[in-house]
DRENMIDREN-821723 format. One record per residue: residue in three letters; x, y, z negated of N, C-alpha, C, O in turn. Coordinates in steps of 0.02 Angstrom, whole numbers, plus 32768, in hexadecimal, padded with zeros to 4 digits. Each point is the difference from the previous one (the first is absolute). Layout:
N
AlaXYZXYZXYZXYZ ...
END
This chain:
89
His1C03F39F8E287FFB800C7FB97FBC801F7FF07FEC8033801C Ile7FF27FAD7FB77FBD80177FEB8004801E7FBB801F7FE27FD3 Pro7FC3805880228001801E7FBD7FDF7FD27FCD7FD07FDD800F Ala804A80247FB47FE87FD57FCB7FB580097FF37FDD7FCF7FF8 Asp800B806F80077FBA800B7FF17FD27FE380367FCB7FE77FF0 Arg804A801C804E7FD77FE380367FFD7FB47FFA7FCB7FE1800A Leu806D80017FE680007FB77FF57FD37FEC7FC67FDB7FCE8004 Gln802980587FC67FD87FEF7FC57FB6800C800C7FD67FDC7FE4 Glu8019805580457FBA8010800C7FDE7FCC802E7FC67FEE7FF5 Asn805F7FFA803D7FE07FD1802F80347FD78026800B800B803C Ala80157FC87FA280347FD6801E7FE57FD6803A80237FF58031 Ala7FA07FF37FC87FE37FD780357FFA80288041800E7FE68036 Gln7FDC80587FC57FFA802A803C80458010801E80088001803D Val8028800B7F988044800C801980197FC48027801F80088034 Ala7FD47FBC7FB280157FC380237FDE7FFC8044801F7FEF8032 Lys7FA180207FD07FDA7FFE803F801B8035803180047FF4803C Asp800E80457FAA801C8035802B80407FE88022800F80148038 His80167FC27FA680407FE6801C7FF47FD2803C802E7FF48027 Asp7F957FF17FDF7FF07FD6803980048027804280107FE48034 Ile7FE1805D7FC88001802A803D80457FFC802180068000803D Phe802E7FFE7F9A80457FFE801A801D7FB98003803A7FF88013 Gly7F9F7FD77FD980197FBC7FFE80367FF77FCC802E7FD78008 Cys7FCD804E7FC2803380007FCC7FEA7FD47FC57FCA800A7FE4 Asp805E7FC6800A7FF07FD27FC9801980177FBC7FF27FE07FCE Tyr803480568031802080187FC37FE580447FEB8000802F8028 Val7FEB7FD67F997FE7803F7FE4803180157FCB800A7FDD7FCE Gly8015805D803C803480177FD27FEB80397FD47FE0802F8017 Leu80307FCD7FAA7FF680367FD180368034800C803B7FF07FFF Gly7FB1804E800B80308035800F802C80127FC5803D80078009 Ala7FA780007FBD802780117FC47FD47FF47FC37FC380058003 Tyr805D7FEB7FC77FDD7FF77FC1802880237FCA803D7FF67FFB Gly7FA380337FDE8022802A7FCF80107FDE7FBE8021801F7FD5 Phe7FC97FA38020800C7FDE7FC17FEF802B7FC5802A800B7FD4 Arg7F99800D802B7FEA80287FC67FF77FD17FC57FEC7FC68007 Leu802480547FC07FFA7FD87FC37FB980067FE57FEA80377FF0 Gln7FF47F91800C7FBD7FFF7FE480057FEF7FB7802B7FD97FEC Glu7FAA80447FEC80047FF67FB880017FB67FEF7FD37FDB8013 Gly806180117FC980077FBB7FEA801D7FD18034800D7FC67FF1 Asp7FFE8052804B801A7FD68036804880138010801580397FF6 Ser800F7F9780248041800E801E7FF3801A80467FC77FFC8019 Phe806C801C80077FF9801680467FE87FC5802B7FD38007802A Met804B7FBF7FCB7FEF7FC580277FB87FEB7FF57FDC7FEE802F Glu800D80137F927FBB7FED7FF07FCF802F80247FCD7FEA8019 Gly804480577FE97FD6803080237FFD7FF1804B7FCA8003801E Phe806F7FED7FFF80027FEF80477FD57FC3800E7FD97FFF8030 Leu802E7FCD7FA77FDA7FC3800B7FB5800C7FF97FD97FE58027 Lys801380437FA87FB9800F7FF87FE68024803E7FC87FF38017 Asp8060803B80047FEA8027803A80027FD980417FD4800A802A Phe805D7FCA7FDF800A7FE580437FF57FB5800980007FE98039 Val7FF77FF07F937FED7FBA800A7FBC7FFD80247FF97FDA802F Pro7FD5804D7FBC7FC07FFE80248007801780497FDF7FE6802D Val804C804A7FDF800C80188044801E7FC9802A7FE97FF18037 Ala804B7FEF7FAF80227FCA80247FD07FC6800E80027FE28036 Gln7FD2800F7F9A7FD07FCA800A7FCE801280387FF27FD6802B Ala7FF580687FD57FD18016803480227FFF80447FE07FEC8032 Ile805D80277FD280258000804080097FB880187FF77FF2803B Lys801B7FE17F9880087FBA80117FBE7FE180187FFF7FDB8030 Glu7FCB80357FAD7FBE7FE780137FEB801680467FD77FE18020 Asn804780567FF77FF2801A804380367FEE8032800680208034 Gly80227FAD7FBC802F7FE4803080408027800A80227FF78033 Lys7FEF80347F9D803D8029800680307FF27FC77FF07FDC7FD0 Tyr804B8040803580337FFA7FCD800E80447FE1800680328024 Phe7FFE7FD17F9A800F803D7FDC804B80097FFC80247FD27FEB Met7FF4806780298048800E80028010803C7FD37FD6802C7FF4 Tyr80667FD57FF3801780377FD68049800E801080287FD28006 His7FE8806D80008047800F8007801480317FCA7FD9802C7FED Asn80637FCC7FFB801380247FC3801C8046800E801080128038 His7FF380127F91801F80437FFD802F7FFE7FC480097FCB7FE1 Ala8014806C800E803280027FCA7FE27FED7FBC80237FE27FD7 His7F9F802F801C7FE57FF47FBC7FF77FB67FEF7FF97FF07FC6 Glu80087FE4806B7FFD7FB97FF180427FE57FE580057FC77FEA Phe802E8063801680417FEC7FE5800A80187FB880367FFA7FE4 Lys7F9480207FFE8001800F7FB97FF87FBD7FDA7FE37FD1801A Arg8036802E7FAA7FFA7FC37FD77FC780077FCF7FF380367FE4 Glu7FEA7F9480137FCB7FFB7FCE80087FBC7FDF80027FCD8022 Asn800480337F9D800B7FC27FDB803F7FDC801780037FC38002 Gly80308064801080407FE4801380057FE7804780347FE68014 Arg7F978020801280007FE780467FEB8037802F7FD7802B7FEF Leu80447FD3804E7FEA803080337FB67FF5800F7FE87FC88002 Ile7FF4806E80097FBA7FFB80137FFA7FD780407FD37FD68007 Leu8059803780297FFF7FDB804080097FB57FF47FDF7FD88021 Glu804C80167FB2800B7FB97FF07FC07FE27FE27FED7FC78011 Gln7FF3805E7FC47FC27FE87FE27FCA7FF680357FDA7FCF7FFD Met8024805F80327FCF7FFA8036800C7FC1802B7FD17FDD8014 Ala806F80167FF980127FC7802B7FF17FBD7FDE7FF27FCF8023 Tyr8010802F7F9C7FFA7FC07FDE7FC17FF97FD67FFC7FD57FD4 Thr7FD2805580397FC17FFA7FDB7FD87FC6801B80057FF0803C Asn7FD57FF07F9B7FD57FC880157FB98016800E7FD57FD7800D Ser801F806B7FF07FBC8018800B7FF0800780497FC880148011 
END
């Protein structure tokens, strides 16, 4: 599990660090789903982590996420976790 701020600061380096262990999967440790002005929780997550996921993919790794209790909150009538699973971003 990698802290969110480290992933956002240098996802490419985190991916390279995973080569030391022969690990193809880079996991986000936790995400607080902070509400950004004018954004939904999901929109904030996508703004923060689509670039991270792209950088990890470009470096030959897979971006992983595991949930906690807050992903079972509802936003716009749907679970946040459900929105994450079915996003096209």
